C-alpha positions as CSV (number, residue, x, y, z in Angstrom):
1,X,-49.9,18.1,-8.9
2,X,-50.3,18.8,-5.5
3,X,-47.9,21.8,-5.4
4,X,-49.6,23.4,-8.4
5,X,-53.2,22.9,-6.9
6,X,-51.8,24.4,-3.7
7,X,-50.5,27.4,-5.5
8,X,-53.1,28.2,-7.9
9,X,-55.8,27.8,-5.3
10,X,-53.9,29.6,-2.5
11,X,-54.6,26.8,-0.2
12,X,-53.9,27.2,3.6
13,X,-53.3,23.9,5.5
14,X,-53.0,23.0,9.1
15,X,-50.7,20.4,10.7
16,X,-52.3,18.4,13.6
17,X,-48.9,17.6,14.9
18,X,-47.3,21.0,15.1
19,X,-45.6,21.0,11.5
20,X,-43.1,18.3,12.3
21,X,-44.6,15.3,10.3
22,X,-42.1,13.0,8.6
23,X,-43.1,12.6,5.1
24,X,-43.6,9.1,3.5
25,X,-46.1,7.6,1.2
26,X,-48.7,7.2,4.0
27,X,-48.1,10.6,5.6
28,X,-48.0,12.8,2.5
29,X,-51.8,12.0,2.1
30,X,-52.5,12.9,5.8
31,X,-50.7,16.2,6.5
32,X,-50.8,18.8,3.6
33,X,-49.1,21.2,5.4
34,X,-46.1,19.5,6.0
35,X,-46.4,17.9,2.5
36,X,-46.4,21.5,0.9
37,X,-43.5,22.6,3.4
38,X,-41.4,19.6,1.9
39,X,-42.2,20.6,-1.6
40,X,-40.7,24.0,-1.0
41,X,-37.7,22.6,0.9
42,X,-36.8,20.6,-2.1
43,X,-36.8,23.7,-4.3
44,X,-40.1,23.8,-5.9
45,X,-40.9,27.4,-6.6
46,X,-44.2,29.2,-7.5
47,X,-42.6,31.2,-10.2
48,X,-41.5,28.1,-12.1
49,X,-44.8,26.7,-12.2
50,X,-46.0,26.2,-15.9
51,X,-49.1,27.8,-17.5
52,X,-52.2,25.8,-18.0
53,X,-51.6,25.7,-21.7
54,X,-48.0,24.6,-21.1
55,X,-49.4,21.8,-18.7
56,X,-51.9,20.6,-21.2
57,X,-49.1,20.5,-24.1
58,X,-46.8,18.6,-21.9
59,X,-49.4,16.1,-21.0
60,X,-50.1,15.4,-24.6
61,X,-46.5,15.0,-25.4
62,X,-46.1,12.5,-22.4
63,X,-49.3,10.6,-23.1
64,X,-48.3,10.1,-26.8
65,X,-44.8,8.9,-25.8
66,X,-46.1,6.4,-23.3
67,X,-48.8,5.1,-25.7
68,X,-46.4,4.5,-28.5
69,X,-43.7,2.8,-26.2
70,X,-46.6,0.6,-24.7
71,X,-47.9,-0.3,-28.0
72,X,-44.4,-1.4,-29.1
73,X,-43.9,-3.3,-25.9
74,X,-47.0,-5.4,-26.4
75,X,-46.0,-6.3,-30.0
76,X,-48.9,-5.2,-32.2
77,X,-47.5,-7.2,-35.0
78,X,-48.7,-10.4,-33.3
79,X,-52.3,-9.1,-33.8
80,X,-51.9,-9.4,-37.6
81,X,-53.3,-6.1,-38.1
82,X,-52.3,-5.3,-41.7
83,X,-54.5,-4.1,-44.5
84,X,-54.6,-7.6,-46.3
85,X,-56.0,-9.5,-43.1
86,X,-58.9,-7.1,-42.5
87,X,-62.0,-9.0,-43.1
88,X,-65.6,-7.8,-43.9
89,X,-66.4,-9.0,-40.2
90,X,-64.0,-6.7,-38.7
91,X,-65.2,-3.8,-40.9
92,X,-68.8,-4.7,-39.7
93,X,-67.7,-3.8,-36.1
94,X,-66.4,-7.3,-34.8
95,X,-63.7,-7.3,-32.1
96,X,-60.1,-6.9,-33.8
97,X,-58.7,-8.8,-30.8
98,X,-59.9,-11.9,-32.5
99,X,-56.8,-11.6,-34.6
100,X,-54.4,-11.4,-31.5
101,X,-52.7,-14.4,-30.3
102,X,-50.0,-15.6,-27.8
103,X,-46.8,-16.8,-29.3
104,X,-45.6,-20.3,-28.4
105,X,-42.9,-18.5,-26.3
106,X,-45.6,-16.5,-24.5
107,X,-47.7,-19.6,-24.0
108,X,-44.7,-21.6,-22.5
109,X,-43.9,-18.5,-20.1
110,X,-47.7,-18.2,-19.0
111,X,-47.9,-22.1,-18.2
112,X,-44.7,-22.0,-16.4
113,X,-45.9,-18.9,-14.2
114,X,-49.4,-20.5,-13.6
115,X,-47.8,-23.7,-12.6
116,X,-45.4,-21.8,-10.1
117,X,-48.6,-20.0,-8.7
118,X,-50.3,-23.3,-7.9
119,X,-47.2,-24.2,-6.0
120,X,-47.6,-20.8,-4.1
121,X,-50.7,-22.1,-2.0
122,X,-51.1,-21.5,1.6
123,X,-53.0,-24.5,2.9
124,X,-56.9,-23.4,2.7
125,X,-57.5,-24.4,6.7
126,X,-54.3,-22.2,7.4
127,X,-55.8,-19.4,5.2
128,X,-59.2,-19.6,6.4
129,X,-57.8,-18.2,10.0
130,X,-57.8,-14.8,8.3
131,X,-61.7,-15.1,8.4
132,X,-62.4,-16.9,11.8
133,X,-63.2,-15.3,15.2
134,X,-60.6,-16.4,17.7
135,X,-60.6,-17.1,21.5
136,X,-58.2,-14.5,22.5
137,X,-55.7,-11.7,21.2
138,X,-52.8,-14.3,22.2
139,X,-54.4,-16.9,19.8
140,X,-55.0,-14.3,17.0
141,X,-51.4,-13.2,17.3
142,X,-50.2,-16.7,17.1
143,X,-52.3,-17.4,14.0
144,X,-51.3,-14.3,12.2
145,X,-47.5,-15.2,13.0
146,X,-47.9,-18.7,11.7
147,X,-49.7,-17.5,8.3
148,X,-47.0,-15.0,7.9
149,X,-44.4,-17.7,7.8
150,X,-46.3,-19.8,5.6
151,X,-46.8,-16.9,3.2
152,X,-43.1,-15.9,3.1
153,X,-42.1,-19.6,2.5
154,X,-44.5,-19.9,-0.4
155,X,-43.7,-16.5,-1.8
156,X,-39.9,-17.5,-1.8
157,X,-41.1,-20.8,-3.7
158,X,-43.0,-19.0,-6.3
159,X,-40.5,-16.1,-7.1
160,X,-37.6,-18.6,-7.5
161,X,-39.7,-20.1,-10.3
162,X,-40.1,-16.9,-12.1
163,X,-38.0,-16.8,-15.3
164,X,-35.1,-14.5,-14.9
165,X,-35.3,-14.0,-11.2
166,X,-32.2,-16.1,-10.2
167,X,-30.3,-14.1,-12.8
168,X,-30.4,-11.2,-10.6
169,X,-27.8,-10.6,-8.1
170,X,-28.6,-11.9,-4.6
171,X,-29.0,-8.4,-3.1
172,X,-31.6,-7.5,-5.7
173,X,-33.5,-10.7,-5.0
174,X,-33.9,-9.9,-1.5
175,X,-35.0,-6.3,-2.3
176,X,-37.7,-7.6,-4.6
177,X,-38.9,-10.3,-2.1
178,X,-38.9,-7.7,0.7
179,X,-40.8,-5.0,-1.4
180,X,-43.4,-7.4,-2.8
181,X,-44.3,-9.6,0.3
182,X,-47.2,-7.4,1.5
183,X,-48.5,-6.6,-1.9
184,X,-48.3,-10.5,-2.7
185,X,-49.9,-11.5,0.4
186,X,-52.9,-9.2,-0.2
187,X,-53.4,-10.7,-3.8
188,X,-53.3,-14.1,-2.4
189,X,-55.6,-13.3,0.4
190,X,-58.1,-11.6,-2.0
191,X,-58.2,-14.9,-3.8
192,X,-58.9,-16.9,-0.8
193,X,-61.4,-14.3,0.4
194,X,-63.3,-14.4,-2.7
195,X,-63.3,-18.3,-2.7
196,X,-64.4,-17.9,1.0
197,X,-67.3,-15.6,0.2
198,X,-68.4,-18.2,-2.5
199,X,-68.5,-20.8,0.0
200,X,-70.5,-18.7,2.3
201,X,-73.2,-18.0,-0.2
202,X,-76.3,-20.2,0.6
203,X,-77.0,-23.1,-2.0
204,X,-80.6,-21.7,-2.0
205,X,-79.0,-18.4,-3.3
206,X,-81.6,-16.3,-1.1
207,X,-79.2,-13.3,-0.6
208,X,-79.5,-11.9,-3.9
209,X,-79.9,-7.9,-2.9
210,X,-77.1,-5.8,-2.0
211,X,-78.2,-5.6,1.6
212,X,-78.2,-9.3,2.1
213,X,-74.5,-9.4,0.3
214,X,-73.4,-6.8,2.6
215,X,-74.7,-8.7,5.7
216,X,-73.0,-11.9,4.6
217,X,-69.7,-9.9,3.9
218,X,-70.0,-8.4,7.4
219,X,-70.2,-11.8,8.9
220,X,-67.1,-13.1,6.9
221,X,-65.1,-10.1,8.1
222,X,-65.9,-10.0,11.7
223,X,-63.2,-12.5,12.6
224,X,-60.9,-10.7,10.4
225,X,-61.1,-7.4,12.4
226,X,-60.3,-9.3,15.8
227,X,-57.8,-11.1,14.1
228,X,-55.6,-8.6,12.7
229,X,-55.9,-6.0,15.6
230,X,-55.0,-2.7,13.4
231,X,-57.1,0.0,12.5
232,X,-60.5,-0.6,11.2
233,X,-59.9,2.2,8.5
234,X,-57.3,-0.1,7.1
235,X,-59.4,-3.1,7.1
236,X,-62.4,-1.4,5.6
237,X,-60.0,-0.5,2.7
238,X,-58.5,-4.0,2.4
239,X,-61.9,-5.6,2.3
240,X,-62.9,-3.1,-0.3
241,X,-60.0,-4.3,-2.6
242,X,-60.9,-7.9,-2.1
243,X,-64.5,-7.1,-3.1
244,X,-63.3,-5.3,-6.4
245,X,-61.1,-8.2,-7.3
246,X,-64.3,-10.4,-6.8
247,X,-66.3,-8.1,-8.8
248,X,-64.0,-8.5,-11.6
249,X,-64.2,-12.5,-11.3
250,X,-60.1,-12.4,-11.5
251,X,-59.2,-15.9,-12.6
252,X,-56.1,-17.9,-11.3
253,X,-54.1,-17.2,-14.5
254,X,-54.7,-13.5,-13.7
255,X,-53.7,-13.6,-10.2
256,X,-50.7,-15.5,-11.2
257,X,-49.6,-12.9,-13.8
258,X,-50.4,-10.1,-11.0
259,X,-48.4,-11.6,-8.4
260,X,-45.5,-12.1,-10.9
261,X,-45.7,-8.4,-12.0
262,X,-45.8,-7.3,-8.6
263,X,-42.7,-9.1,-7.6
264,X,-40.9,-7.3,-10.5
265,X,-41.5,-3.7,-9.7
266,X,-38.4,-1.6,-10.2
267,X,-39.0,1.0,-7.5
268,X,-38.2,-1.2,-4.6
269,X,-36.0,0.3,-1.9
270,X,-32.2,-0.9,-2.2
271,X,-32.7,-2.4,-5.9
272,X,-29.9,-1.9,-7.9
273,X,-30.2,-3.4,-11.4
274,X,-33.5,-1.5,-12.1
275,X,-33.3,-1.7,-15.8
276,X,-33.0,-5.4,-15.8
277,X,-36.0,-5.9,-13.5
278,X,-38.2,-3.8,-15.9
279,X,-37.0,-6.0,-18.7
280,X,-38.2,-9.1,-16.8
281,X,-41.7,-7.3,-16.1
282,X,-42.2,-6.1,-19.7
283,X,-43.2,-9.6,-21.1
284,X,-45.4,-10.2,-18.0
285,X,-47.4,-6.9,-19.0
286,X,-47.6,-8.0,-22.5
287,X,-49.1,-11.6,-21.7
288,X,-51.5,-10.0,-19.4
289,X,-52.6,-7.5,-22.0
290,X,-53.2,-10.2,-24.6
291,X,-54.8,-12.5,-22.1
292,X,-57.3,-9.7,-21.3
293,X,-58.1,-9.1,-24.9
294,X,-58.6,-12.8,-25.7
295,X,-60.4,-13.9,-22.8
296,X,-62.7,-10.7,-22.4
297,X,-63.3,-9.4,-25.9
298,X,-66.3,-7.6,-24.8
299,X,-64.4,-5.6,-22.2
300,X,-61.9,-3.4,-23.8
301,X,-61.1,-2.0,-20.3
302,X,-60.1,-5.2,-18.4
303,X,-56.4,-4.7,-18.8
304,X,-56.7,-1.2,-17.4
305,X,-59.0,-2.4,-14.6
306,X,-56.5,-4.9,-13.6
307,X,-53.7,-2.5,-13.5
308,X,-55.9,-0.3,-11.4
309,X,-56.1,-2.8,-9.0
310,X,-52.3,-2.8,-8.7
311,X,-52.4,0.8,-8.0
312,X,-54.8,0.2,-5.2
313,X,-52.5,-2.7,-3.9
314,X,-49.5,-0.1,-3.8
315,X,-51.7,2.1,-1.7
316,X,-52.8,-0.6,0.7
317,X,-49.0,-1.5,1.4
318,X,-48.3,2.0,2.2
319,X,-51.3,2.3,4.8
320,X,-50.4,-1.0,5.9
321,X,-46.9,0.1,7.0
322,X,-48.4,3.2,8.3
323,X,-50.9,1.2,10.5
324,X,-48.3,-0.9,11.9
325,X,-46.2,2.1,12.8
326,X,-49.2,3.7,14.6
327,X,-49.6,0.6,16.8
């Protein structure tokens, strides 16, 4: 990706810090010179780059393998898509997803996760502190500390109720909790933010244009800028994420599945049994896929959009870490 583009375009980068940036997920996007230097340091060679034809062939093979693996994981046999079941309505263009259904075991798992998510609830008045103006920086810091403590407590309560979590070694449980805390908090605050925005909407519904909605969002965000005390650039990205979740009209069931999926990412630092964690995450993705097809048959990209939000979420976590280091 980056190394290939840099070599083929013969790009010349300039570091603003004298060429001594420490590369991490945040800085790799900020300093291209040091990123290219790091690529060369780990052994990347321009002579070893594949031709464009070779790259396309490799991408096609990779995409085919990923597609085959994913289709197996979501158990397409549950869709009942055999030739005997193809009806005239299907042939006339009706959505095939009508044949799909959750198995009894998946229903039970989904109900269990949603029930756990309902226990993973920060009291509304506590959560609203994210969106309120405060009297002083000291009070802001106190509110932040109190809310963070509550969030960690309810996240631990939620993860302990996830099937399979307590089968992991205690070190891996800690690694997953530490790794997912910020992302889970952003998901939960996105849900609260959109609930709050609904409360802010006038009952007369006079603000129907984009300008009015933007002004309303700015009023709700004003306290948050003061409250958090970190860069406006990060806050802008965070609220953009909140709004994209609102535009998708993500339901509580989907929030529950997204938080559970976030907990079971297998690339967390210090995680040992990565394969076990992947096995715990796979059925959650399968349920999310089926739920998306069943509840949104007219939006075939619903599942992909939700996964896209998880990608945004991970970028936010890295930006958050960078913003805190810069304070």
